[in-house]
N, CA, C and O atoms as a GROMACS GRO file, in nm:
protein
  272
    1MET      N    1   4.939   4.437   3.830
    1MET     CA    2   4.790   4.446   3.848
    1MET      C    3   4.761   4.357   3.976
    1MET      O    4   4.791   4.237   3.979
    2LYS      N    5   4.712   4.411   4.062
    2LYS     CA    6   4.659   4.342   4.191
    2LYS      C    7   4.536   4.268   4.153
    2LYS      O    8   4.429   4.321   4.125
    3LYS      N    9   4.562   4.138   4.155
    3LYS     CA   10   4.426   4.044   4.140
    3LYS      C   11   4.311   4.082   4.220
    3LYS      O   12   4.199   4.108   4.177
    4TYR      N   13   4.354   4.084   4.348
    4TYR     CA   14   4.245   4.086   4.445
    4TYR      C   15   4.154   4.223   4.427
    4TYR      O   16   4.031   4.225   4.436
    5LEU      N   17   4.224   4.318   4.403
    5LEU     CA   18   4.155   4.458   4.351
    5LEU      C   19   4.047   4.433   4.229
    5LEU      O   20   3.931   4.474   4.222
    6VAL      N   21   4.115   4.361   4.145
    6VAL     CA   22   4.025   4.338   4.026
    6VAL      C   23   3.894   4.247   4.060
    6VAL      O   24   3.786   4.270   4.005
    7PHE      N   25   3.909   4.148   4.149
    7PHE     CA   26   3.809   4.071   4.171
    7PHE      C   27   3.700   4.137   4.271
    7PHE      O   28   3.583   4.100   4.275
    8MET      N   29   3.753   4.234   4.347
    8MET     CA   30   3.666   4.304   4.442
    8MET      C   31   3.586   4.396   4.353
    8MET      O   32   3.468   4.420   4.381
    9GLY      N   33   3.644   4.448   4.251
    9GLY     CA   34   3.565   4.539   4.161
    9GLY      C   35   3.462   4.491   4.079
    9GLY      O   36   3.377   4.567   4.031
   10ILE      N   37   3.464   4.357   4.058
   10ILE     CA   38   3.365   4.290   3.970
   10ILE      C   39   3.222   4.298   4.020
   10ILE      O   40   3.127   4.326   3.947
   11GLY      N   41   3.215   4.274   4.140
   11GLY     CA   42   3.080   4.288   4.206
   11GLY      C   43   3.016   4.434   4.211
   11GLY      O   44   2.896   4.460   4.200
   12LEU      N   45   3.108   4.513   4.230
   12LEU     CA   46   3.065   4.667   4.230
   12LEU      C   47   3.028   4.706   4.098
   12LEU      O   48   2.923   4.768   4.081
   13GLU      N   49   3.105   4.678   4.000
   13GLU     CA   50   3.075   4.695   3.867
   13GLU      C   51   2.915   4.643   3.830
   13GLU      O   52   2.834   4.726   3.787
   14LEU      N   53   2.879   4.513   3.846
   14LEU     CA   54   2.760   4.466   3.817
   14LEU      C   55   2.647   4.537   3.897
   14LEU      O   56   2.534   4.558   3.854
   15ILE      N   57   2.694   4.571   4.023
   15ILE     CA   58   2.557   4.638   4.106
   15ILE      C   59   2.537   4.789   4.035
   15ILE      O   60   2.428   4.840   4.010
   16SER      N   61   2.658   4.843   4.012
   16SER     CA   62   2.644   4.991   3.950
   16SER      C   63   2.567   4.979   3.816
   16SER      O   64   2.483   5.061   3.779
   17ALA      N   65   2.601   4.873   3.748
   17ALA     CA   66   2.541   4.860   3.606
   17ALA      C   67   2.395   4.839   3.613
   17ALA      O   68   2.320   4.897   3.535
   18ILE      N   69   2.352   4.758   3.703
   18ILE     CA   70   2.207   4.717   3.734
   18ILE      C   71   2.131   4.854   3.786
   18ILE      O   72   2.019   4.882   3.745
   19LEU      N   73   2.197   4.931   3.875
   19LEU     CA   74   2.143   5.049   3.934
   19LEU      C   75   2.107   5.142   3.807
   19LEU      O   76   1.994   5.185   3.785
   20VAL      N   77   2.225   5.166   3.722
   20VAL     CA   78   2.189   5.259   3.612
   20VAL      C   79   2.098   5.210   3.523
   20VAL      O   80   2.022   5.294   3.475
   21ALA      N   81   2.083   5.075   3.480
   21ALA     CA   82   1.988   5.031   3.391
   21ALA      C   83   1.851   5.047   3.461
   21ALA      O   84   1.757   5.094   3.396
   22ASN      N   85   1.834   5.013   3.579
   22ASN     CA   86   1.712   5.048   3.658
   22ASN      C   87   1.657   5.183   3.644
   22ASN      O   88   1.540   5.204   3.612
   23TRP      N   89   1.751   5.282   3.671
   23TRP     CA   90   1.711   5.417   3.656
   23TRP      C   91   1.673   5.457   3.527
   23TRP      O   92   1.572   5.526   3.513
   24ALA      N   93   1.748   5.418   3.422
   24ALA     CA   94   1.716   5.454   3.280
   24ALA      C   95   1.574   5.386   3.249
   24ALA      O   96   1.488   5.452   3.191
   25SER      N   97   1.550   5.255   3.288
   25SER     CA   98   1.430   5.190   3.250
   25SER      C   99   1.313   5.263   3.326
   25SER      O  100   1.201   5.265   3.275
   26VAL      N  101   1.338   5.319   3.442
   26VAL     CA  102   1.217   5.392   3.492
   26VAL      C  103   1.192   5.528   3.416
   26VAL      O  104   1.078   5.572   3.396
   27GLU      N  105   1.297   5.587   3.378
   27GLU     CA  106   1.274   5.704   3.295
   27GLU      C  107   1.223   5.680   3.164
   27GLU      O  108   1.143   5.758   3.113
   28LEU      N  109   1.261   5.582   3.110
   28LEU     CA  110   1.210   5.549   2.969
   28LEU      C  111   1.079   5.493   2.981
   28LEU      O  112   1.000   5.504   2.887
   29GLU      N  113   1.047   5.434   3.090
   29GLU     CA  114   0.906   5.354   3.097
   29GLU      C  115   0.800   5.464   3.115
   29GLU      O  116   0.685   5.448   3.073
   30LYS      N  117   0.846   5.595   3.188
   30LYS     CA  118   0.756   5.705   3.205
   30LYS      C  119   0.712   5.760   3.061
   30LYS      O  120   0.597   5.790   3.028
   31ARG      N  121   0.816   5.766   2.991
   31ARG     CA  122   0.803   5.837   2.840
   31ARG      C  123   0.735   5.731   2.749
   31ARG      O  124   0.634   5.767   2.689
   32TYR      N  125   0.776   5.609   2.734
   32TYR     CA  126   0.714   5.524   2.625
   32TYR      C  127   0.616   5.415   2.679
   32TYR      O  128   0.566   5.341   2.595
   33ASN      N  129   0.587   5.399   2.800
   33ASN     CA  130   0.483   5.306   2.854
   33ASN      C  131   0.494   5.164   2.774
   33ASN      O  132   0.412   5.127   2.690
   34SER      N  133   0.602   5.098   2.812
   34SER     CA  134   0.608   4.977   2.724
   34SER      C  135   0.592   4.849   2.810
   34SER      O  136   0.642   4.743   2.774
   35LYS      N  137   0.521   4.861   2.922
   35LYS     CA  138   0.479   4.755   3.012
   35LYS      C  139   0.600   4.667   3.052
   35LYS      O  140   0.590   4.544   3.048
   36GLY      N  141   0.714   4.727   3.090
   36GLY     CA  142   0.826   4.655   3.134
   36GLY      C  143   0.924   4.603   3.032
   36GLY      O  144   1.030   4.552   3.066
   37MET      N  145   0.886   4.619   2.906
   37MET     CA  146   0.996   4.549   2.813
   37MET      C  147   1.129   4.635   2.794
   37MET      O  148   1.237   4.584   2.765
   38ILE      N  149   1.112   4.751   2.810
   38ILE     CA  150   1.230   4.824   2.811
   38ILE      C  151   1.324   4.786   2.928
   38ILE      O  152   1.446   4.781   2.908
   39ALA      N  153   1.267   4.755   3.062
   39ALA     CA  154   1.347   4.712   3.166
   39ALA      C  155   1.415   4.590   3.131
   39ALA      O  156   1.535   4.576   3.153
   40LEU      N  157   1.339   4.495   3.075
   40LEU     CA  158   1.396   4.348   3.043
   40LEU      C  159   1.499   4.378   2.941
   40LEU      O  160   1.612   4.335   2.961
   41ALA      N  161   1.476   4.439   2.846
   41ALA     CA  162   1.590   4.464   2.754
   41ALA      C  163   1.724   4.521   2.803
   41ALA      O  164   1.835   4.478   2.773
   42LEU      N  165   1.694   4.626   2.886
   42LEU     CA  166   1.815   4.702   2.944
   42LEU      C  167   1.886   4.605   3.045
   42LEU      O  168   2.009   4.608   3.048
   43TYR      N  169   1.820   4.521   3.124
   43TYR     CA  170   1.882   4.436   3.217
   43TYR      C  171   1.953   4.318   3.133
   43TYR      O  172   2.059   4.268   3.170
   44PHE      N  173   1.889   4.279   3.023
   44PHE     CA  174   1.961   4.166   2.934
   44PHE      C  175   2.089   4.227   2.881
   44PHE      O  176   2.195   4.167   2.891
   45LEU      N  177   2.079   4.345   2.824
   45LEU     CA  178   2.189   4.397   2.744
   45LEU      C  179   2.313   4.447   2.862
   45LEU      O  180   2.432   4.451   2.832
   46VAL      N  181   2.268   4.479   2.980
   46VAL     CA  182   2.380   4.513   3.083
   46VAL      C  183   2.434   4.383   3.127
   46VAL      O  184   2.555   4.378   3.151
   47LEU      N  185   2.357   4.268   3.142
   47LEU     CA  186   2.440   4.142   3.163
   47LEU      C  187   2.514   4.100   3.074
   47LEU      O  188   2.628   4.067   3.105
   48ILE      N  189   2.477   4.091   2.953
   48ILE     CA  190   2.561   4.057   2.826
   48ILE      C  191   2.686   4.136   2.843
   48ILE      O  192   2.792   4.074   2.845
   49ALA      N  193   2.686   4.279   2.856
   49ALA     CA  194   2.807   4.366   2.842
   49ALA      C  195   2.888   4.335   2.949
   49ALA      O  196   3.010   4.343   2.932
   50TRP      N  197   2.840   4.298   3.064
   50TRP     CA  198   2.912   4.266   3.184
   50TRP      C  199   2.994   4.147   3.181
   50TRP      O  200   3.108   4.144   3.226
   51PHE      N  201   2.923   4.029   3.115
   51PHE     CA  202   2.990   3.912   3.085
   51PHE      C  203   3.101   3.926   2.991
   51PHE      O  204   3.199   3.854   3.007
   52ILE      N  205   3.097   4.011   2.893
   52ILE     CA  206   3.197   4.032   2.787
   52ILE      C  207   3.320   4.105   2.854
   52ILE      O  208   3.437   4.077   2.827
   53HIS      N  209   3.285   4.195   2.937
   53HIS     CA  210   3.376   4.267   2.995
   53HIS      C  211   3.461   4.185   3.096
   53HIS      O  212   3.583   4.195   3.102
   54ILE      N  213   3.380   4.098   3.181
   54ILE     CA  214   3.463   3.992   3.263
   54ILE      C  215   3.552   3.895   3.189
   54ILE      O  216   3.663   3.859   3.229
   55PHE      N  217   3.490   3.856   3.074
   55PHE     CA  218   3.575   3.760   2.991
   55PHE      C  219   3.717   3.829   2.944
   55PHE      O  220   3.822   3.764   2.944
   56PHE      N  221   3.710   3.965   2.904
   56PHE     CA  222   3.838   4.010   2.866
   56PHE      C  223   3.917   4.047   2.988
   56PHE      O  224   4.040   4.054   2.983
   57LEU      N  225   3.850   4.072   3.097
   57LEU     CA  226   3.934   4.110   3.218
   57LEU      C  227   3.997   3.993   3.267
   57LEU      O  228   4.113   3.999   3.308
   58LEU      N  229   3.922   3.870   3.268
   58LEU     CA  230   3.978   3.758   3.327
   58LEU      C  231   4.099   3.699   3.214
   58LEU      O  232   4.189   3.629   3.260
   59LYS      N  233   4.098   3.723   3.103
   59LYS     CA  234   4.191   3.694   2.991
   59LYS      C  235   4.321   3.797   3.026
   59LYS      O  236   4.435   3.750   3.023
   60LYS      N  237   4.300   3.922   3.054
   60LYS     CA  238   4.404   4.006   3.094
   60LYS      C  239   4.493   3.961   3.224
   60LYS      O  240   4.616   3.968   3.228
   61VAL      N  241   4.410   3.913   3.326
   61VAL     CA  242   4.457   3.885   3.436
   61VAL      C  243   4.550   3.753   3.434
   61VAL      O  244   4.658   3.738   3.491
   62GLN      N  245   4.478   3.658   3.350
   62GLN     CA  246   4.556   3.533   3.327
   62GLN      C  247   4.684   3.560   3.258
   62GLN      O  248   4.788   3.508   3.297
   63LYS      N  249   4.680   3.649   3.147
   63LYS     CA  250   4.796   3.673   3.075
   63LYS      C  251   4.911   3.751   3.159
   63LYS      O  252   5.030   3.722   3.144
   64ASP      N  253   4.868   3.846   3.245
   64ASP     CA  254   4.956   3.900   3.335
   64ASP      C  255   5.036   3.795   3.427
   64ASP      O  256   5.157   3.797   3.451
   65GLU      N  257   4.936   3.698   3.476
   65GLU     CA  258   4.986   3.603   3.576
   65GLU      C  259   5.086   3.504   3.506
   65GLU      O  260   5.171   3.446   3.573
   66GLY      N  261   5.074   3.485   3.383
   66GLY     CA  262   5.167   3.372   3.326
   66GLY      C  263   5.274   3.449   3.283
   66GLY      O  264   5.369   3.378   3.252
   67GLY      N  265   5.296   3.578   3.269
   67GLY     CA  266   5.408   3.663   3.222
   67GLY      C  267   5.495   3.685   3.339
   67GLY      O  268   5.606   3.732   3.315
   68SER      N  269   5.462   3.655   3.476
   68SER     CA  270   5.537   3.673   3.606
   68SER      C  271   5.628   3.560   3.617
   68SER      O  272   5.702   3.551   3.715
   0.00000   0.00000   0.00000
């Protein structure tokens, strides 16, 4: 695994996840009119899921690096 490609993708993953959460929150806000609570919840969930993904990704990179 190329480490530099993994780390380049990390930022793109976060940006795309935030954009999808933004789009979804706008659409859900039109339907339910929650005064921004849906957006807050979606951003929080995306951030938590992204940190979990990064944690496992870094463990995998560290494991691959140690085995070489």
